[in-house]
gemmi code that builds the backbone of each chain (N, CA, C; Angstrom):
import gemmi

chains = {
    "A": [
        ("MET", (71.692, 89.718, 76.969), (71.444, 89.931, 78.399), (70.934, 91.370, 78.621)),
        ("PRO", (69.807, 91.548, 79.328), (69.302, 92.917, 79.513), (70.227, 93.735, 80.419)),
        ("VAL", (70.340, 95.009, 80.074), (71.205, 95.882, 80.872), (70.369, 96.473, 82.003)),
        ("GLU", (70.874, 96.361, 83.219), (70.118, 96.874, 84.361), (70.091, 98.399, 84.334)),
        ("PRO", (68.955, 98.997, 84.763), (68.917, 100.456, 84.801), (69.904, 100.991, 85.830)),
        ("VAL", (70.578, 102.039, 85.481), (71.584, 102.620, 86.373), (71.225, 104.066, 86.644)),
        ("ILE", (71.199, 104.448, 87.905), (70.831, 105.830, 88.243), (72.065, 106.616, 88.685)),
        ("LEU", (72.776, 106.073, 89.646), (73.915, 106.829, 90.170), (75.213, 106.526, 89.432)),
        ("ALA", (75.386, 105.307, 89.043), (76.551, 104.893, 88.251), (77.877, 105.319, 88.871)),
        ("ASN", (78.044, 104.983, 90.126), (79.333, 105.273, 90.761), (80.402, 104.263, 90.369)),
        ("TYR", (79.934, 103.138, 89.898), (80.851, 102.057, 89.550), (80.719, 101.680, 88.082)),
        ("VAL", (81.809, 101.268, 87.504), (81.775, 100.777, 86.124), (81.307, 99.322, 86.158)),
        ("LYS", (80.354, 99.033, 85.297), (79.864, 97.648, 85.220), (80.220, 97.083, 83.857)),
        ("LEU", (80.818, 95.918, 83.877), (81.145, 95.270, 82.607), (79.915, 94.524, 82.106)),
        ("ILE", (79.691, 94.621, 80.825), (78.570, 93.896, 80.218), (79.162, 92.722, 79.445)),
        ("PRO", (78.695, 91.492, 79.745), (79.287, 90.327, 79.083), (79.297, 90.461, 77.562)),
        ("GLY", (80.445, 90.215, 76.988), (80.577, 90.258, 75.531), (80.902, 91.632, 74.976)),
        ("ALA", (80.762, 92.682, 75.788), (81.005, 94.048, 75.290), (82.393, 94.512, 75.717)),
        ("ARG", (83.142, 95.026, 74.751), (84.500, 95.490, 75.045), (84.430, 96.891, 75.637)),
        ("LYS", (85.070, 97.087, 76.756), (85.043, 98.403, 77.421), (86.439, 98.982, 77.502)),
        ("ARG", (86.526, 100.287, 77.202), (87.822, 100.970, 77.288), (87.844, 101.792, 78.563)),
        ("LEU", (88.815, 101.529, 79.401), (88.892, 102.235, 80.681), (90.278, 102.841, 80.886)),
        ("VAL", (90.291, 104.060, 81.422), (91.551, 104.652, 81.877), (91.521, 104.587, 83.403)),
        ("LEU", (92.495, 103.868, 83.962), (92.465, 103.552, 85.397), (93.689, 104.100, 86.116)),
        ("THR", (93.490, 104.391, 87.390), (94.619, 104.819, 88.217), (94.366, 104.404, 89.667)),
        ("ASP", (95.372, 104.568, 90.495), (95.294, 104.319, 91.942), (94.688, 102.974, 92.340)),
        ("PRO", (95.338, 101.877, 92.011), (94.797, 100.587, 92.472), (94.952, 100.414, 93.981)),
        ("VAL", (93.902, 99.958, 94.604), (93.918, 99.741, 96.054), (93.271, 98.391, 96.337)),
        ("ILE", (93.887, 97.618, 97.215), (93.233, 96.373, 97.621), (92.417, 96.681, 98.862)),
        ("GLU", (91.129, 96.399, 98.799), (90.274, 96.686, 99.949), (89.547, 95.427, 100.400)),
        ("GLU", (89.222, 95.410, 101.674), (88.467, 94.281, 102.228), (87.045, 94.740, 102.460)),
        ("VAL", (86.108, 93.985, 101.963), (84.704, 94.359, 102.165), (83.907, 93.119, 102.567)),
        ("THR", (82.820, 93.374, 103.256), (81.924, 92.274, 103.616), (80.781, 92.252, 102.609)),
        ("ILE", (80.590, 91.113, 102.009), (79.504, 90.982, 101.041), (78.604, 89.806, 101.453)),
        ("LYS", (77.437, 89.776, 100.811), (76.567, 88.612, 101.050), (76.910, 87.594, 99.971)),
        ("ASP", (77.349, 86.427, 100.379), (77.706, 85.397, 99.400), (76.473, 85.035, 98.578)),
        ("PRO", (76.559, 85.186, 97.250), (75.361, 84.942, 96.438), (74.874, 83.493, 96.481)),
        ("LYS", (75.742, 82.579, 96.861), (75.319, 81.166, 96.874), (74.775, 80.746, 98.243)),
        ("THR", (75.453, 81.194, 99.302), (75.023, 80.752, 100.639), (74.165, 81.794, 101.345)),
        ("ASN", (74.158, 83.020, 100.795), (73.435, 84.135, 101.418), (74.008, 84.536, 102.775)),
        ("LYS", (75.190, 84.040, 103.082), (75.815, 84.407, 104.358), (76.851, 85.494, 104.103)),
        ("PRO", (77.068, 86.349, 105.109), (78.090, 87.388, 104.896), (79.486, 86.796, 104.854)),
        ("LYS", (80.333, 87.358, 104.015), (81.727, 86.924, 104.006), (82.633, 88.092, 103.632)),
        ("ILE", (83.854, 87.993, 104.083), (84.804, 89.080, 103.815), (85.618, 88.701, 102.584)),
        ("ILE", (85.675, 89.602, 101.634), (86.494, 89.335, 100.446), (87.487, 90.478, 100.249)),
        ("ARG", (88.525, 90.195, 99.512), (89.471, 91.243, 99.111), (89.223, 91.527, 97.638)),
        ("ARG", (89.231, 92.766, 97.299), (89.031, 93.101, 95.882), (89.956, 94.259, 95.507)),
        ("LEU", (90.196, 94.337, 94.213), (91.068, 95.400, 93.714), (90.187, 96.539, 93.204)),
        ("ARG", (90.403, 97.722, 93.766), (89.584, 98.870, 93.362), (90.430, 99.889, 92.609)),
        ("TRP", (89.923, 100.308, 91.475), (90.598, 101.319, 90.671), (89.755, 102.586, 90.619)),
        ("THR", (90.410, 103.705, 90.507), (89.698, 104.940, 90.203), (89.656, 105.053, 88.684)),
        ("VAL", (88.458, 105.264, 88.162), (88.293, 105.317, 86.708), (88.270, 106.782, 86.269)),
        ("LEU", (89.159, 107.095, 85.353), (89.233, 108.471, 84.847), (88.450, 108.624, 83.544)),
        ("GLU", (88.409, 107.565, 82.778), (87.681, 107.586, 81.498), (86.990, 106.261, 81.273)),
        ("GLU", (85.765, 106.332, 80.765), (85.044, 105.102, 80.425), (84.573, 105.238, 78.983)),
        ("ASP", (85.034, 104.406, 78.126), (84.698, 104.440, 76.695), (84.869, 105.850, 76.102)),
        ("GLY", (85.968, 106.477, 76.452), (86.299, 107.777, 75.880), (85.667, 108.966, 76.577)),
        ("VAL", (84.846, 108.736, 77.593), (84.177, 109.827, 78.304), (84.810, 109.980, 79.686)),
        ("ALA", (85.155, 111.219, 80.053), (85.748, 111.458, 81.368), (84.696, 111.205, 82.448)),
        ("VAL", (85.044, 110.427, 83.440), (84.089, 110.099, 84.505), (84.792, 110.133, 85.862)),
        ("THR", (83.981, 110.109, 86.926), (84.529, 109.926, 88.272), (83.841, 108.697, 88.830)),
        ("LYS", (84.452, 107.576, 88.635), (83.837, 106.314, 89.038), (84.894, 105.399, 89.629)),
        ("TYR", (84.423, 104.276, 90.131), (85.324, 103.227, 90.584), (85.078, 101.978, 89.746)),
        ("PHE", (86.119, 101.185, 89.650), (85.968, 99.870, 89.045), (86.578, 98.881, 90.014)),
        ("THR", (85.804, 97.919, 90.429), (86.337, 96.942, 91.381), (86.231, 95.546, 90.802)),
        ("THR", (87.185, 94.719, 91.192), (87.109, 93.315, 90.783), (87.594, 92.404, 91.907)),
        ("PRO", (86.816, 91.388, 92.223), (87.292, 90.387, 93.176), (88.010, 89.244, 92.466)),
        ("SER", (88.148, 89.349, 91.138), (88.753, 88.264, 90.364), (90.280, 88.328, 90.420)),
        ("GLU", (90.880, 87.265, 90.897), (92.341, 87.216, 90.987), (92.966, 87.306, 89.590)),
        ("LYS", (92.348, 86.585, 88.650), (92.873, 86.570, 87.282), (92.908, 87.978, 86.692)),
        ("LEU", (91.781, 88.672, 86.809), (91.707, 90.013, 86.228), (92.648, 90.961, 86.972)),
        ("ALA", (92.688, 90.820, 88.289), (93.572, 91.686, 89.082), (95.027, 91.502, 88.658)),
        ("GLN", (95.413, 90.253, 88.428), (96.795, 89.973, 88.013), (97.108, 90.614, 86.666)),
        ("MET", (96.171, 90.494, 85.754), (96.407, 91.049, 84.417), (96.528, 92.573, 84.483)),
        ("LEU", (95.629, 93.193, 85.242), (95.659, 94.655, 85.331), (96.922, 95.132, 86.056)),
        ("MET", (97.333, 94.401, 87.084), (98.523, 94.819, 87.819), (99.798, 94.630, 86.995)),
        ("ALA", (99.791, 93.627, 86.104), (100.954, 93.454, 85.219), (101.088, 94.662, 84.298)),
        ("ILE", (99.958, 95.171, 83.849), (99.980, 96.365, 82.990), (100.376, 97.585, 83.830)),
        ("TRP", (99.832, 97.667, 85.032), (100.143, 98.788, 85.932), (101.646, 98.830, 86.237)),
        ("ASP", (102.245, 97.680, 86.455), (103.675, 97.625, 86.783), (104.554, 98.117, 85.632)),
        ("LYS", (104.044, 98.040, 84.417), (104.834, 98.475, 83.255), (104.399, 99.856, 82.753)),
        ("ARG", (103.635, 100.566, 83.533), (103.093, 101.861, 83.084), (104.212, 102.887, 82.916)),
        ("THR", (103.945, 103.856, 82.067), (104.932, 104.926, 81.887), (104.411, 106.246, 82.456)),
        ("THR", (103.109, 106.296, 82.769), (102.551, 107.490, 83.410), (101.818, 107.043, 84.677)),
        ("ASP", (101.017, 107.943, 85.248), (100.320, 107.594, 86.493), (98.985, 106.896, 86.235)),
        ("ARG", (98.742, 106.502, 84.999), (97.482, 105.840, 84.662), (97.712, 104.774, 83.609)),
        ("ILE", (96.754, 103.885, 83.472), (96.842, 102.886, 82.402), (95.537, 102.915, 81.607)),
        ("CYS", (95.646, 102.556, 80.345), (94.461, 102.485, 79.504), (94.317, 101.024, 79.059)),
        ("VAL", (93.158, 100.470, 79.308), (92.954, 99.055, 78.964), (91.595, 98.828, 78.301)),
        ("TYR", (91.558, 97.792, 77.494), (90.283, 97.281, 76.998), (89.987, 96.015, 77.795)),
        ("ILE", (88.782, 95.909, 78.318), (88.408, 94.693, 79.053), (87.114, 94.148, 78.454)),
        ("THR", (87.133, 92.866, 78.154), (85.905, 92.200, 77.729), (85.649, 91.052, 78.687)),
        ("GLU", (84.450, 91.056, 79.243), (84.091, 89.974, 80.162), (83.197, 88.996, 79.414)),
        ("PHE", (83.409, 87.738, 79.616), (82.438, 86.776, 79.109), (82.389, 85.553, 80.005)),
        ("GLY", (81.320, 84.791, 79.866), (81.123, 83.662, 80.763), (80.480, 84.133, 82.051)),
        ("THR", (80.061, 83.176, 82.850), (79.426, 83.526, 84.113), (79.994, 82.660, 85.229)),
        ("ASP", (79.821, 83.178, 86.425), (80.154, 82.420, 87.630), (81.604, 81.901, 87.591)),
        ("LEU", (81.804, 80.617, 87.819), (83.174, 80.100, 87.865), (83.832, 80.076, 86.491)),
        ("ALA", (83.023, 80.124, 85.457), (83.576, 80.126, 84.094), (83.768, 81.545, 83.568)),
        ("LYS", (83.675, 82.530, 84.446), (83.833, 83.909, 83.987), (85.286, 84.166, 83.585)),
        ("GLU", (85.450, 84.845, 82.466), (86.806, 85.132, 81.977), (86.892, 86.554, 81.466)),
        ("TYR", (88.111, 87.007, 81.313), (88.335, 88.378, 80.847), (89.392, 88.390, 79.767)),
        ("GLU", (89.109, 89.151, 78.732), (90.144, 89.432, 77.731), (90.629, 90.844, 78.028)),
        ("VAL", (91.917, 91.000, 78.195), (92.464, 92.313, 78.571), (93.540, 92.699, 77.581)),
        ("SER", (93.522, 93.941, 77.140), (94.637, 94.411, 76.327), (94.892, 95.880, 76.606)),
        ("PRO", (96.154, 96.255, 76.614), (96.448, 97.676, 76.793), (96.008, 98.462, 75.553)),
        ("CYS", (95.587, 99.701, 75.725), (95.117, 100.517, 74.579), (96.289, 100.885, 73.684)),
    ],
    "B": [
        ("MET", (90.483, 66.074, 108.425), (91.202, 67.339, 108.175), (91.660, 67.393, 106.717)),
        ("MET", (91.516, 68.543, 106.158), (91.872, 68.682, 104.749), (93.395, 68.670, 104.570)),
        ("SER", (93.857, 67.908, 103.609), (95.295, 67.857, 103.356), (95.757, 69.158, 102.714)),
        ("THR", (96.940, 69.590, 103.087), (97.457, 70.824, 102.489), (98.121, 70.545, 101.144)),
        ("GLY", (98.409, 69.267, 100.860), (98.982, 68.904, 99.560), (100.426, 69.313, 99.439)),
        ("THR", (100.970, 69.068, 98.253), (102.387, 69.376, 98.057), (102.564, 70.566, 97.124)),
        ("ARG", (101.453, 71.136, 96.727), (101.523, 72.245, 95.786), (102.136, 73.473, 96.441)),
        ("GLY", (103.020, 74.121, 95.726), (103.649, 75.327, 96.262), (102.696, 76.500, 96.235)),
        ("LYS", (103.186, 77.612, 96.735), (102.379, 78.832, 96.790), (102.052, 79.294, 95.361)),
        ("TYR", (100.826, 79.698, 95.156), (100.428, 80.153, 93.829), (101.119, 81.478, 93.492)),
        ("ARG", (101.619, 81.565, 92.290), (102.175, 82.848, 91.850), (101.934, 82.996, 90.361)),
        ("GLN", (101.848, 84.225, 89.954), (101.570, 84.436, 88.543), (102.885, 84.403, 87.769)),
        ("VAL", (102.911, 83.648, 86.700), (104.111, 83.566, 85.887), (103.749, 83.930, 84.454)),
        ("GLU", (102.972, 83.062, 83.833), (102.697, 83.255, 82.414), (101.858, 84.504, 82.154)),
        ("ARG", (100.858, 84.719, 83.008), (99.963, 85.857, 82.806), (100.760, 87.173, 82.812)),
        ("ARG", (101.662, 87.255, 83.783), (102.492, 88.464, 83.887), (103.426, 88.578, 82.680)),
        ("TRP", (103.995, 87.460, 82.292), (104.937, 87.413, 81.168), (104.243, 87.910, 79.885)),
        ("VAL", (103.056, 87.384, 79.652), (102.298, 87.737, 78.444), (101.969, 89.236, 78.420)),
        ("LEU", (101.438, 89.713, 79.531), (101.042, 91.128, 79.571), (102.243, 92.059, 79.429)),
        ("GLU", (103.351, 91.695, 80.070), (104.560, 92.519, 79.972), (105.088, 92.529, 78.538)),
        ("TYR", (105.017, 91.387, 77.908), (105.476, 91.285, 76.512), (104.624, 92.192, 75.620)),
        ("ILE", (103.328, 92.118, 75.822), (102.422, 92.947, 75.011), (102.696, 94.438, 75.250)),
        ("MET", (102.936, 94.780, 76.521), (103.176, 96.183, 76.875), (104.472, 96.718, 76.275)),
        ("THR", (105.464, 95.838, 76.128), (106.758, 96.323, 75.657), (106.989, 96.036, 74.174)),
        ("LYS", (106.734, 94.801, 73.752), (107.102, 94.441, 72.378), (105.975, 94.617, 71.374)),
        ("CYS", (104.761, 94.739, 71.834), (103.644, 94.961, 70.898), (103.047, 96.352, 71.129)),
        ("LYS", (103.843, 97.215, 71.715), (103.345, 98.531, 72.116), (102.663, 99.270, 70.963)),
        ("ASP", (103.277, 99.215, 69.787), (102.741, 99.982, 68.657), (101.899, 99.142, 67.699)),
        ("ALA", (101.475, 97.997, 68.145), (100.653, 97.144, 67.273), (99.286, 97.786, 67.046)),
        ("VAL", (98.673, 97.453, 65.920), (97.352, 97.978, 65.577), (96.306, 97.437, 66.559)),
        ("TYR", (96.491, 96.197, 66.940), (95.548, 95.524, 67.841), (96.350, 94.525, 68.656)),
        ("LYS", (96.071, 94.452, 69.925), (96.795, 93.499, 70.770), (95.853, 93.017, 71.868)),
        ("VAL", (95.973, 91.765, 72.176), (95.106, 91.225, 73.219), (95.779, 90.013, 73.865)),
        ("ALA", (95.509, 89.845, 75.155), (96.067, 88.704, 75.877), (94.966, 87.689, 76.136)),
        ("HIS", (95.336, 86.432, 76.109), (94.418, 85.352, 76.464), (93.107, 85.434, 75.719)),
        ("LYS", (93.228, 85.401, 74.421), (92.029, 85.516, 73.580), (91.491, 84.135, 73.208)),
        ("ARG", (90.202, 83.965, 73.420), (89.533, 82.754, 72.936), (89.435, 82.879, 71.423)),
        ("LEU", (89.868, 81.864, 70.733), (89.985, 81.937, 69.283), (88.977, 81.056, 68.566)),
        ("GLY", (88.529, 81.528, 67.408), (87.693, 80.698, 66.556), (86.226, 81.033, 66.673)),
        ("ALA", (85.412, 80.215, 66.048), (83.965, 80.416, 66.080), (83.330, 79.167, 66.672)),
        ("LEU", (82.264, 79.368, 67.435), (81.584, 78.220, 68.044), (80.878, 77.409, 66.968)),
        ("PRO", (80.892, 76.110, 67.073), (80.135, 75.328, 66.095), (78.649, 75.664, 66.203)),
        ("PRO", (77.958, 75.830, 65.041), (76.562, 76.282, 65.078), (75.656, 75.373, 65.924)),
        ("ASP", (75.947, 74.081, 65.953), (75.061, 73.192, 66.713), (75.217, 73.358, 68.226)),
        ("MET", (76.250, 74.086, 68.631), (76.455, 74.336, 70.058), (75.242, 75.078, 70.652)),
        ("PHE", (74.668, 75.984, 69.865), (73.563, 76.799, 70.365), (72.282, 75.970, 70.549)),
        ("THR", (72.171, 74.872, 69.805), (70.993, 74.017, 69.977), (71.249, 72.944, 71.034)),
        ("ARG", (72.512, 72.542, 71.149), (72.837, 71.522, 72.145), (72.819, 72.096, 73.552)),
        ("VAL", (73.306, 73.329, 73.679), (73.363, 73.961, 75.001), (72.380, 75.125, 75.003)),
        ("THR", (71.296, 74.984, 75.707), (70.294, 76.053, 75.714), (70.250, 76.718, 77.093)),
        ("GLY", (69.752, 77.928, 77.095), (69.598, 78.650, 78.355), (70.897, 79.222, 78.892)),
        ("VAL", (71.918, 79.208, 78.064), (73.204, 79.781, 78.489), (73.529, 80.922, 77.530)),
        ("PRO", (73.901, 82.105, 78.061), (74.224, 83.209, 77.154), (75.369, 82.847, 76.199)),
        ("ALA", (75.275, 83.352, 74.983), (76.285, 83.026, 73.964), (77.684, 83.364, 74.447)),
        ("SER", (77.797, 84.459, 75.217), (79.136, 84.867, 75.670), (79.739, 83.820, 76.601)),
        ("SER", (78.895, 83.064, 77.284), (79.416, 82.035, 78.190), (79.929, 80.832, 77.422)),
        ("LEU", (79.339, 80.587, 76.253), (79.756, 79.426, 75.469), (81.180, 79.581, 74.932)),
        ("LYS", (81.630, 80.821, 74.873), (82.959, 81.096, 74.344), (84.062, 80.349, 75.107)),
        ("VAL", (83.777, 80.003, 76.352), (84.812, 79.324, 77.146), (85.102, 77.919, 76.611)),
        ("TYR", (84.274, 77.427, 75.681), (84.559, 76.130, 75.061), (85.682, 76.234, 74.027)),
        ("LEU", (85.999, 77.439, 73.621), (87.051, 77.619, 72.613), (88.416, 77.692, 73.295)),
        ("PRO", (89.443, 77.187, 72.644), (90.771, 77.299, 73.257), (91.279, 78.745, 73.211)),
        ("TYR", (92.133, 79.089, 74.148), (92.648, 80.460, 74.093), (94.133, 80.502, 73.783)),
        ("VAL", (94.483, 81.553, 73.064), (95.879, 81.778, 72.719), (96.425, 82.813, 73.703)),
        ("ASP", (97.713, 82.705, 74.006), (98.282, 83.617, 75.002), (98.225, 85.077, 74.559)),
        ("ALA", (98.622, 85.335, 73.308), (98.615, 86.734, 72.864), (98.442, 86.828, 71.360)),
        ("ILE", (97.812, 87.927, 70.959), (97.723, 88.239, 69.532), (98.136, 89.691, 69.352)),
        ("CYS", (99.049, 89.917, 68.441), (99.462, 91.280, 68.116), (99.288, 91.457, 66.611)),
        ("VAL", (98.479, 92.410, 66.243), (98.257, 92.667, 64.818), (99.072, 93.896, 64.420)),
        ("TRP", (99.923, 93.706, 63.427), (100.740, 94.799, 62.903), (100.195, 95.168, 61.526)),
        ("HIS", (100.737, 96.237, 60.941), (100.242, 96.672, 59.627), (100.413, 95.593, 58.572)),
        ("ASP", (101.463, 94.788, 58.722), (101.763, 93.812, 57.670), (101.581, 92.359, 58.082)),
        ("ARG", (101.139, 92.110, 59.333), (101.022, 90.705, 59.759), (100.195, 90.574, 61.031)),
        ("ILE", (99.758, 89.345, 61.247), (99.076, 89.016, 62.505), (99.971, 88.014, 63.231)),
        ("GLU", (100.377, 88.365, 64.426), (101.232, 87.445, 65.194), (100.385, 86.695, 66.219)),
        ("ILE", (100.469, 85.385, 66.159), (99.809, 84.538, 67.155), (100.921, 83.999, 68.039)),
        ("ILE", (100.862, 84.319, 69.319), (102.021, 84.069, 70.183), (101.653, 83.149, 71.353)),
        ("GLU", (102.470, 82.159, 71.540), (102.296, 81.228, 72.662), (103.556, 81.294, 73.531)),
        ("PHE", (103.365, 81.351, 74.825), (104.475, 81.434, 75.771), (104.618, 80.104, 76.509)),
        ("LYS", (105.843, 79.686, 76.711), (106.048, 78.434, 77.442), (107.201, 78.559, 78.428)),
        ("VAL", (106.925, 78.157, 79.662), (107.985, 78.033, 80.656), (108.507, 76.605, 80.609)),
        ("HIS", (107.563, 75.654, 80.518), (107.918, 74.237, 80.418), (107.429, 73.705, 79.072)),
        ("ASP", (108.008, 72.637, 78.665), (107.507, 71.845, 77.551), (107.150, 72.659, 76.288)),
        ("PRO", (108.140, 73.294, 75.689), (107.842, 74.133, 74.515), (107.320, 73.343, 73.320)),
        ("MET", (107.577, 72.026, 73.304), (107.103, 71.211, 72.180), (105.583, 71.281, 72.032)),
        ("LYS", (104.891, 71.416, 73.158), (103.430, 71.489, 73.130), (102.946, 72.659, 72.282)),
        ("ALA", (103.729, 73.729, 72.330), (103.303, 74.955, 71.646), (103.250, 74.780, 70.132)),
        ("ILE", (104.034, 73.838, 69.599), (104.080, 73.643, 68.139), (102.686, 73.264, 67.627)),
        ("SER", (102.110, 72.225, 68.229), (100.784, 71.803, 67.771), (99.727, 72.838, 68.121)),
        ("GLN", (99.890, 73.482, 69.280), (98.915, 74.503, 69.670), (98.876, 75.621, 68.635)),
        ("LEU", (100.056, 76.096, 68.247), (100.112, 77.228, 67.317), (99.517, 76.878, 65.945)),
        ("ILE", (99.784, 75.652, 65.494), (99.231, 75.233, 64.195), (97.696, 75.197, 64.276)),
        ("TYR", (97.200, 74.721, 65.391), (95.752, 74.670, 65.615), (95.175, 76.095, 65.691)),
        ("TYR", (95.863, 76.963, 66.388), (95.373, 78.335, 66.555), (95.284, 79.076, 65.214)),
        ("LYS", (96.194, 78.735, 64.313), (96.168, 79.403, 63.008), (94.850, 79.084, 62.288)),
        ("THR", (94.465, 77.833, 62.344), (93.196, 77.426, 61.733), (92.036, 78.170, 62.387)),
        ("LEU", (92.078, 78.263, 63.704), (90.996, 78.933, 64.426), (90.977, 80.436, 64.141)),
        ("ALA", (92.163, 81.019, 64.008), (92.246, 82.458, 63.763), (91.561, 82.831, 62.447)),
        ("LEU", (91.649, 81.949, 61.485), (91.036, 82.216, 60.184), (89.502, 82.238, 60.272)),
        ("GLN", (88.966, 81.634, 61.319), (87.501, 81.611, 61.494), (87.032, 82.661, 62.502)),
        ("ASP", (87.964, 83.352, 63.110), (87.608, 84.241, 64.215), (86.974, 85.544, 63.715)),
        ("ASN", (85.826, 85.861, 64.279), (85.085, 87.057, 63.837), (85.841, 88.353, 64.079)),
        ("GLU", (86.469, 88.449, 65.245), (87.171, 89.688, 65.582), (88.398, 89.918, 64.703)),
        ("LEU", (89.033, 88.836, 64.307), (90.257, 88.967, 63.513), (89.968, 89.167, 62.022)),
        ("LYS", (88.703, 88.944, 61.632), (88.346, 89.079, 60.213), (88.712, 90.455, 59.662)),
        ("GLN", (88.515, 91.474, 60.492), (88.781, 92.849, 60.055), (90.255, 93.071, 59.676)),
        ("PHE", (91.143, 92.208, 60.186), (92.571, 92.391, 59.904), (93.069, 91.504, 58.762)),
        ("MET", (92.196, 90.698, 58.228), (92.580, 89.828, 57.124), (92.577, 90.654, 55.834)),
        ("PRO", (93.350, 90.337, 54.817), (94.119, 89.103, 54.660), (95.596, 89.250, 55.011)),
        ("ARG", (95.903, 89.841, 56.132), (97.319, 89.907, 56.519), (97.852, 88.480, 56.740)),
        ("PRO", (99.113, 88.263, 56.426), (99.676, 86.931, 56.708), (99.762, 86.667, 58.214)),
        ("ILE", (99.599, 85.421, 58.571), (99.655, 85.044, 59.987), (101.047, 84.509, 60.318)),
        ("VAL", (101.638, 85.083, 61.346), (102.958, 84.628, 61.810), (102.767, 83.918, 63.153)),
        ("LEU", (103.256, 82.706, 63.236), (103.163, 81.955, 64.488), (104.458, 82.138, 65.263)),
        ("LYS", (104.314, 82.418, 66.546), (105.521, 82.703, 67.331), (105.493, 81.958, 68.657)),
        ("LEU", (106.595, 81.314, 68.961), (106.747, 80.666, 70.265), (107.744, 81.479, 71.074)),
        ("VAL", (107.313, 81.922, 72.245), (108.232, 82.650, 73.128), (108.661, 81.695, 74.236)),
        ("TYR", (109.958, 81.484, 74.284), (110.537, 80.552, 75.258), (111.664, 81.289, 75.957)),
        ("TRP", (112.013, 80.849, 77.156), (112.977, 81.635, 77.951), (114.438, 81.310, 77.642)),
        ("ARG", (114.692, 80.285, 76.822), (116.081, 80.028, 76.433), (116.114, 79.514, 75.004)),
        ("TYR", (117.299, 79.642, 74.388), (117.431, 79.144, 73.015), (117.747, 77.659, 73.058)),
        ("ASP", (117.026, 76.906, 72.264), (117.273, 75.465, 72.166), (117.308, 75.144, 70.672)),
        ("PRO", (118.470, 74.703, 70.164), (118.568, 74.476, 68.714), (117.573, 73.443, 68.189)),
        ("ASN", (117.252, 72.450, 69.008), (116.284, 71.443, 68.559), (114.878, 72.030, 68.441)),
        ("ILE", (114.536, 72.838, 69.408), (113.218, 73.494, 69.360), (113.176, 74.445, 68.164)),
        ("ASP", (114.279, 75.146, 67.970), (114.352, 76.080, 66.841), (114.156, 75.331, 65.517)),
        ("ALA", (114.784, 74.166, 65.411), (114.687, 73.389, 64.175), (113.254, 72.925, 63.918)),
        ("ILE", (112.594, 72.454, 64.971), (111.218, 71.973, 64.792), (110.277, 73.155, 64.510)),
        ("CYS", (110.597, 74.300, 65.099), (109.803, 75.509, 64.820), (109.948, 75.889, 63.343)),
        ("ARG", (111.182, 75.933, 62.881), (111.431, 76.314, 61.472), (110.719, 75.347, 60.527)),
        ("ALA", (110.786, 74.074, 60.852), (110.158, 73.062, 59.995), (108.649, 73.252, 59.915)),
        ("ASN", (108.073, 73.903, 60.930), (106.619, 74.102, 60.953), (106.216, 75.563, 60.722)),
        ("GLY", (107.178, 76.353, 60.261), (106.875, 77.758, 59.952), (106.602, 78.601, 61.177)),
        ("ILE", (107.249, 78.257, 62.274), (107.049, 79.003, 63.531), (108.334, 79.753, 63.876)),
        ("VAL", (108.155, 80.953, 64.385), (109.315, 81.755, 64.784), (109.566, 81.514, 66.272)),
        ("LEU", (110.799, 81.181, 66.613), (111.152, 81.013, 68.027), (111.774, 82.309, 68.520)),
        ("GLU", (111.202, 82.841, 69.581), (111.761, 84.072, 70.149), (112.154, 83.800, 71.597)),
        ("VAL", (113.332, 84.252, 71.952), (113.787, 84.064, 73.330), (113.508, 85.340, 74.111)),
        ("ASP", (112.814, 85.173, 75.218), (112.495, 86.322, 76.068), (112.594, 85.844, 77.518)),
        ("ARG", (113.467, 86.503, 78.277), (113.658, 86.052, 79.655), (113.707, 87.260, 80.591)),
        ("PRO", (112.534, 87.672, 81.062), (112.536, 88.799, 82.002), (113.288, 88.426, 83.287)),
        ("ALA", (113.892, 89.418, 83.906), (114.745, 89.156, 85.078), (113.974, 88.466, 86.211)),
        ("TRP", (112.724, 88.814, 86.388), (111.949, 88.243, 87.496), (111.678, 86.752, 87.318)),
        ("LEU", (111.900, 86.265, 86.086), (111.617, 84.852, 85.815), (112.712, 83.928, 86.375)),
        ("ASP", (113.937, 84.459, 86.505), (115.072, 83.613, 86.916), (114.864, 82.877, 88.248)),
        ("PRO", (114.492, 83.593, 89.327), (114.290, 82.852, 90.584), (113.196, 81.795, 90.476)),
        ("ILE", (112.196, 82.061, 89.657), (111.105, 81.090, 89.481), (111.626, 79.859, 88.756)),
        ("LEU", (112.453, 80.100, 87.731), (113.032, 78.977, 86.992), (113.920, 78.136, 87.908)),
        ("ARG", (114.663, 78.812, 88.770), (115.530, 78.081, 89.714), (114.685, 77.228, 90.659)),
        ("ASP", (113.559, 77.794, 91.089), (112.642, 77.023, 91.945), (112.141, 75.771, 91.243)),
        ("TYR", (111.945, 75.900, 89.942), (111.473, 74.753, 89.168), (112.592, 73.729, 88.921)),
        ("GLY", (113.829, 74.089, 89.246), (114.935, 73.166, 89.101), (115.781, 73.395, 87.863)),
        ("TYR", (115.496, 74.470, 87.118), (116.323, 74.759, 85.947), (117.635, 75.411, 86.396)),
        ("LYS", (118.698, 75.119, 85.663), (119.990, 75.741, 85.960), (120.053, 77.044, 85.155)),
        ("VAL", (119.828, 78.137, 85.810), (119.900, 79.431, 85.109), (120.850, 80.381, 85.834)),
    ],
}
model = gemmi.Model(1)
for chain_id, residues in chains.items():
    chain = gemmi.Chain(chain_id)
    for i, (resn, *xyz) in enumerate(residues, 1):
        res = gemmi.Residue()
        res.name, res.seqid = resn, gemmi.SeqId(i, " ")
        for name, pos in zip(("N", "CA", "C"), xyz):
            atom = gemmi.Atom()
            atom.name, atom.element = name, gemmi.Element(name[0])
            atom.pos, atom.b_iso = gemmi.Position(*pos), 0.0
            res.add_atom(atom)
        chain.add_residue(res)
    model.add_chain(chain)
structure = gemmi.Structure()
structure.add_model(model)
structure.setup_entities()
């Protein structure tokens, strides 16, 4: 899959099949209005937003957001068992659309 | 009008259990992962299904709840709230798949340990596990009790 050009890179983007190491903190549930990719109509969704401190070993100031309930649950389970104010995780995304899945493991 | 059905409110049980287990009991493992798709896709899959990225085809593979790789072994772990007998055949199948898995190749030839995590000790389950070379581990986080009671278990 071709990687889209990124100029500002305020957000971490997962690339299908590629394992990403992220150091995350401050999870927040936010409500945003998006354009539904299937109906093209606006809709309000809730998503989990993290502040990213490190991406693949490099210190960054970015956000990582996910509207996926499955991924949010996995990350929050790790967050609930944290011993410091941050968590380190490996996330691999694969599949698309409704078949999208995530492999998650703590570092 | 759409029926509301009889299904109760959705809550996370197994996903949380697996991740918490990995965070606490596999903390020092060399490699650990939750909900891993195991095995290799059959080569003819790529000719039968075209126009779909290879990473999407992975969803055809079964997934194991957790894998923890230690210096001396690879643990394949299945968690069960209900029906632990199912895990016996699942774990035996996963072992075969693990031997074909590209990501796990780097950790071979460590011996593979199959583990069933269940919330209570059952001597019959233990016996069938032993007969099939599976380790039965009892793990019952405190938050699981009210959920088990909701399911009708006497805990």
